[in-house]
Backbone bond lengths (Angstrom), bond angles and torsions (degrees), N, CA, C in turn:
res aa  C-N    CA-C-N  psi(-1)  N-CA   C-N-CA  omega(-1)  CA-C   N-CA-C  phi
1 X - - - 1.453 - - 1.521 109.12 -
2 X 1.338 115.33 135.63 1.467 121.67 175.00 1.526 108.53 -120.29
3 X 1.324 115.89 132.42 1.458 122.24 -176.57 1.522 108.88 -123.06
4 X 1.333 116.17 137.81 1.454 121.01 171.45 1.528 107.65 -103.36
5 X 1.308 115.71 138.41 1.463 123.04 -173.72 1.522 108.40 -125.50
6 X 1.346 116.70 131.55 1.458 120.34 179.71 1.527 110.54 -151.45
7 X 1.319 114.62 158.16 1.461 120.73 174.76 1.517 109.29 -153.90
8 X 1.317 114.88 164.45 1.452 119.71 166.07 1.532 107.09 -95.53
9 X 1.318 117.64 -169.33 1.470 121.76 -178.22 1.530 112.83 -60.85
10 X 1.337 116.56 -26.74 1.463 120.58 -177.85 1.518 114.17 -80.45
11 X 1.330 117.53 -3.06 1.456 119.92 -177.25 1.516 115.11 -128.46
12 X 1.326 117.33 13.89 1.467 121.51 -174.01 1.533 112.07 -60.46
13 X 1.316 117.91 -46.50 1.470 120.06 -176.14 1.522 111.65 -68.11
14 X 1.323 117.12 -42.12 1.467 120.13 179.03 1.524 110.80 -67.21
15 X 1.327 117.01 -35.38 1.465 120.46 177.44 1.521 110.90 -61.04
16 X 1.328 116.72 -38.38 1.465 120.24 177.87 1.525 110.87 -65.03
17 X 1.320 117.63 -38.02 1.459 121.67 176.93 1.537 110.33 -63.17
18 X 1.318 115.67 -44.47 1.462 120.06 -179.46 1.528 110.61 -66.55
19 X 1.315 117.26 -37.52 1.470 120.39 176.32 1.529 110.22 -60.06
20 X 1.315 116.88 -41.39 1.468 120.67 176.79 1.525 111.82 -60.81
21 X 1.333 116.62 -41.46 1.465 121.09 178.33 1.520 110.52 -62.24
22 X 1.321 116.68 -45.65 1.466 119.82 -179.44 1.525 110.57 -63.04
23 X 1.339 116.14 -39.49 1.476 120.10 174.84 1.526 111.11 -59.73
24 X 1.322 116.15 -48.04 1.472 121.70 -179.50 1.524 111.91 -60.27
25 X 1.330 116.71 -32.49 1.459 121.91 -179.13 1.533 112.01 -88.99
26 X 1.321 116.00 2.51 1.473 121.75 -177.95 1.528 112.31 56.35
27 X 1.322 115.68 41.15 1.461 121.77 177.66 1.519 107.97 -100.16
28 X 1.320 115.70 127.81 1.460 120.74 178.63 1.524 109.12 -69.32
29 X 1.339 116.28 132.73 1.463 119.52 179.00 1.520 110.38 -149.51
30 X 1.321 113.72 161.03 1.468 121.62 172.66 1.518 107.24 -124.13
31 X 1.314 116.22 128.72 1.460 123.19 178.68 1.525 107.16 -101.06
32 X 1.346 116.67 114.02 1.464 119.92 -177.35 1.527 112.99 -101.68
33 X 1.334 116.75 15.89 1.463 120.00 173.64 1.514 112.89 91.00
34 X 1.305 113.53 -174.77 1.454 130.06 22.27 1.540 109.78 -97.77
35 X 1.296 115.14 159.81 1.461 120.89 179.08 1.516 110.56 -120.52
36 X 1.326 115.23 45.22 1.454 119.12 -177.04 1.522 110.27 -126.83
37 X 1.297 115.22 161.52 1.458 120.46 176.38 1.515 111.30 -98.09
38 X 1.326 116.58 -21.63 1.455 121.05 179.97 1.515 111.33 -77.64
39 X 1.310 115.35 158.01 1.452 121.97 -178.16 1.528 112.17 -63.32
40 X 1.326 115.51 132.99 1.465 123.25 173.33 1.523 108.11 -131.14
41 X 1.304 116.57 169.05 1.455 121.15 -176.78 1.530 111.14 -97.78
42 X 1.332 116.87 121.92 1.470 121.00 -176.08 1.528 114.02 -55.35
43 X 1.356 120.80 -34.15 1.472 117.56 179.12 1.537 112.81 -63.10
44 X 1.334 116.96 -26.28 1.462 120.63 -179.54 1.520 112.14 -67.12
45 X 1.312 118.15 -17.98 1.462 123.32 177.84 1.533 111.22 -110.70
46 X 1.326 116.61 -40.54 1.455 120.29 -176.43 1.514 114.54 -69.80
47 X 1.322 117.26 -41.93 1.466 119.82 -178.06 1.529 111.49 -68.19
48 X 1.336 120.16 -48.77 1.476 118.27 177.85 1.532 113.17 -60.05
49 X 1.326 117.27 -37.41 1.468 119.77 177.61 1.530 109.93 -64.39
50 X 1.323 117.24 -45.16 1.465 121.31 179.36 1.522 111.19 -62.50
51 X 1.315 117.37 -39.88 1.465 120.53 178.55 1.524 111.32 -61.30
52 X 1.305 116.66 -37.56 1.462 120.51 -179.48 1.534 112.00 -71.55
53 X 1.336 116.78 -29.17 1.462 120.03 172.54 1.537 109.22 -72.37
54 X 1.325 116.40 -46.92 1.464 120.91 -179.14 1.530 111.85 -60.81
55 X 1.326 116.62 -34.47 1.473 121.51 179.70 1.528 112.87 -77.12
56 X 1.338 117.21 -8.91 1.451 120.91 178.03 1.516 115.07 89.41
57 X 1.335 117.11 2.52 1.468 119.72 177.31 1.528 110.61 -66.58
58 X 1.346 116.08 -33.19 1.466 122.60 177.68 1.518 108.91 -126.17
59 X 1.325 116.10 147.65 1.464 120.91 178.57 1.521 111.38 -76.98
60 X 1.323 115.91 -37.36 1.459 121.61 -176.14 1.520 109.44 -145.72
61 X 1.335 115.35 164.43 1.449 121.50 175.46 1.513 110.98 -136.57
62 X 1.314 115.54 151.91 1.464 121.34 174.19 1.523 106.93 -128.89
63 X 1.328 115.35 121.81 1.459 122.64 -175.85 1.517 109.96 -121.95
64 X 1.329 115.95 137.41 1.467 120.59 -175.93 1.517 109.70 -134.90
65 X 1.317 115.49 134.09 1.469 121.62 170.54 1.527 106.47 -138.10
66 X 1.302 117.86 -164.63 1.460 119.81 -177.38 1.515 113.21 -60.98
67 X 1.328 116.68 -45.96 1.469 121.35 179.88 1.523 112.91 -111.40
68 X 1.315 117.89 -19.67 1.462 122.77 -172.85 1.516 112.08 89.95
69 X 1.312 117.08 -15.09 1.465 121.76 -175.96 1.530 111.39 -68.00
70 X 1.317 116.99 -50.36 1.468 120.40 -178.96 1.521 112.36 -59.68
71 X 1.327 116.07 -42.92 1.460 119.44 179.23 1.524 111.12 -64.98
72 X 1.341 117.60 -41.20 1.464 119.35 -178.48 1.529 111.02 -67.88
73 X 1.319 117.80 -40.04 1.471 120.53 177.54 1.519 109.84 -62.96
74 X 1.325 116.95 -46.52 1.471 121.03 -179.28 1.518 111.71 -61.92
75 X 1.316 116.96 -49.33 1.467 120.97 -177.47 1.519 111.38 -62.23
76 X 1.318 117.03 -38.46 1.463 120.18 -177.54 1.521 113.61 -71.68
77 X 1.308 118.56 -7.09 1.471 121.95 173.21 1.522 111.42 -77.20
78 X 1.326 117.41 -15.32 1.463 121.95 -178.05 1.523 109.01 -88.15
79 X 1.331 115.94 125.56 1.465 121.64 -179.37 1.528 109.87 -57.23
80 X 1.324 115.15 131.43 1.460 121.14 178.46 1.511 114.74 93.28
81 X 1.305 116.47 -3.13 1.465 120.28 -178.97 1.522 110.33 -97.55
82 X 1.323 114.40 136.60 1.456 122.97 173.29 1.528 105.94 -125.02
83 X 1.316 114.28 83.97 1.466 120.88 -178.31 1.520 109.20 -89.06
84 X 1.325 115.60 133.42 1.458 121.43 -177.96 1.525 109.66 -119.04
85 X 1.315 115.57 127.86 1.460 122.31 173.96 1.517 107.51 -83.90
86 X 1.325 116.67 117.77 1.463 121.95 -171.95 1.525 110.29 -129.44
87 X 1.343 115.99 133.50 1.461 120.95 176.22 1.523 112.03 -134.87
88 X 1.348 117.17 17.07 1.459 120.88 176.47 1.522 109.35 -153.43
89 X 1.319 116.11 163.29 1.464 121.21 -175.57 1.527 113.18 -70.87
90 X 1.314 117.67 -35.27 1.463 120.12 -179.87 1.516 111.24 -60.21
91 X 1.334 117.06 -49.20 1.461 118.71 -178.37 1.527 111.87 -72.74
92 X 1.331 118.18 -27.38 1.465 120.24 175.32 1.522 110.10 -59.95
93 X 1.313 115.90 -42.68 1.460 120.75 179.76 1.535 110.57 -74.15
94 X 1.317 116.61 -46.07 1.467 120.65 -175.44 1.525 112.42 -63.91
95 X 1.318 117.30 -37.61 1.462 118.49 -177.47 1.521 112.45 -70.23
96 X 1.312 117.33 -24.69 1.468 120.00 173.06 1.529 110.07 -80.20
97 X 1.331 116.98 -48.23 1.470 120.42 -177.19 1.527 112.84 -64.52
98 X 1.322 117.40 -43.52 1.457 121.47 -170.86 1.526 114.03 -99.75
99 X 1.327 118.06 -33.15 1.465 121.05 -172.97 1.520 113.83 -109.74
100 X 1.318 117.19 -5.69 1.468 122.36 -177.13 1.532 110.67 50.24
101 X 1.327 115.88 43.91 1.463 119.62 179.06 1.527 109.46 -59.23
102 X 1.334 114.80 141.39 1.466 119.11 178.79 1.521 112.21 -113.76
103 X 1.323 116.58 -2.99 1.456 120.91 173.08 1.525 109.13 -136.83
104 X 1.314 115.02 132.16 1.465 123.57 175.47 1.521 107.97 -101.93
105 X 1.328 116.92 130.20 1.463 121.68 175.99 1.531 108.71 -118.99
106 X 1.331 114.56 137.98 1.470 120.13 178.33 1.523 109.57 -138.59
107 X 1.320 115.71 160.85 1.455 122.06 179.61 1.519 112.18 -116.08
108 X 1.335 116.16 120.94 1.470 120.92 -179.25 1.517 112.50 -65.27
109 X 1.338 117.80 -29.08 1.453 120.55 -179.71 1.523 112.17 -85.30
110 X 1.332 116.28 -1.22 1.453 121.90 -176.86 1.526 111.41 -106.36
111 X 1.333 117.04 -40.88 1.468 120.38 -177.71 1.526 110.08 -126.63
112 X 1.295 115.32 159.20 1.456 121.40 179.14 1.512 112.34 -90.26
113 X 1.322 115.63 173.03 1.465 120.23 -176.06 1.526 114.71 -63.97
114 X 1.310 117.90 -36.86 1.468 120.11 -179.32 1.519 111.92 -63.53
115 X 1.318 116.29 -46.82 1.458 120.47 178.66 1.523 110.63 -66.76
116 X 1.309 117.55 -40.53 1.472 120.77 179.00 1.523 111.00 -59.70
117 X 1.308 116.51 -40.83 1.473 121.05 178.46 1.534 110.39 -62.13
118 X 1.329 116.90 -44.43 1.469 120.59 179.92 1.528 111.55 -67.71
119 X 1.315 116.62 -38.47 1.475 120.13 176.96 1.521 109.76 -62.03
120 X 1.319 117.15 -47.33 1.470 120.79 -179.79 1.527 110.85 -60.10
121 X 1.322 117.51 -45.16 1.473 121.17 178.35 1.522 110.75 -59.04
122 X 1.306 116.03 -47.77 1.465 121.14 -178.63 1.516 110.64 -62.83
123 X 1.313 116.63 -46.79 1.461 121.11 -175.37 1.531 112.08 -64.77
124 X 1.331 117.35 -46.43 1.472 118.63 -177.34 1.529 112.25 -71.60
125 X 1.317 117.90 -23.64 1.465 119.73 -176.75 1.527 114.21 -97.21
126 X 1.326 118.29 -4.69 1.457 121.55 -179.48 1.521 110.02 -91.62
127 X 1.329 115.41 131.65 1.464 122.05 -179.69 1.528 111.08 -91.60
128 X 1.315 115.21 153.21 1.459 122.56 174.37 1.519 108.92 -72.67
129 X 1.325 117.27 132.56 1.463 122.24 -179.22 1.523 113.39 -80.30
130 X 1.330 117.77 -22.98 1.471 122.62 -175.79 1.526 109.22 56.15
131 X 1.331 118.01 -125.40 1.460 120.77 178.56 1.514 112.32 52.63
132 X 1.322 115.38 -125.94 1.470 121.14 -176.88 1.525 112.48 -62.05
133 X 1.325 117.50 -19.53 1.467 121.49 -178.35 1.530 112.26 -83.34
134 X 1.318 116.81 -20.82 1.467 121.09 -175.04 1.530 112.23 -59.81
135 X 1.326 116.78 -40.03 1.468 121.12 179.39 1.523 110.91 -60.82
136 X 1.318 116.16 -41.51 1.466 120.57 -177.08 1.521 111.35 -70.35
137 X 1.328 116.73 -44.88 1.459 121.08 178.38 1.543 108.91 -64.58
138 X 1.324 116.12 -36.79 1.460 120.97 177.57 1.519 112.70 -62.16
139 X 1.305 117.63 -35.51 1.466 121.04 178.27 1.526 111.31 -63.42
140 X 1.311 116.63 -34.27 1.470 120.11 177.10 1.522 109.58 -65.70
141 X 1.329 116.76 -46.17 1.465 120.96 179.30 1.525 110.83 -62.82
142 X 1.337 117.62 -39.85 1.461 120.92 177.45 1.523 110.78 -59.82
143 X 1.317 116.61 -45.26 1.452 119.99 179.67 1.529 111.57 -62.15
144 X 1.323 115.92 -41.96 1.471 120.32 179.23 1.529 112.18 -61.43
145 X 1.322 116.13 -30.20 1.465 120.51 -175.03 1.533 113.09 -89.98
146 X 1.323 118.48 5.84 1.483 121.61 177.81 1.513 109.92 -69.39
């Protein structure tokens, strides 16, 4: 599994926590920043990361901003992306099992580092169930291809 990791200025600290988790799990990843304290625009990081997942260079992506909302909106503009905004363990698991999400979005101003670490672990290790969910996920792809 290869994961791309990105944040804007509002998610730098949480991104570092998630990078540590991926290291601990021996998951290959690329961290594309940002590494600044000044304000930057989340689409400048979220969209390129999502494009690299959609192109197949990475299997999954994890995007972090202040709330996770901006990153999830930006990533979901990219065809083939199913970005899920997650702030609890139940939805981290459900969005992988039921929605086959390929990008996890979180908000540093919403959750703390301990919970973010557990969410990341749960999300990257949960498999898609397919089955009854495949028809629903397929409808999204059909709509994208209109």
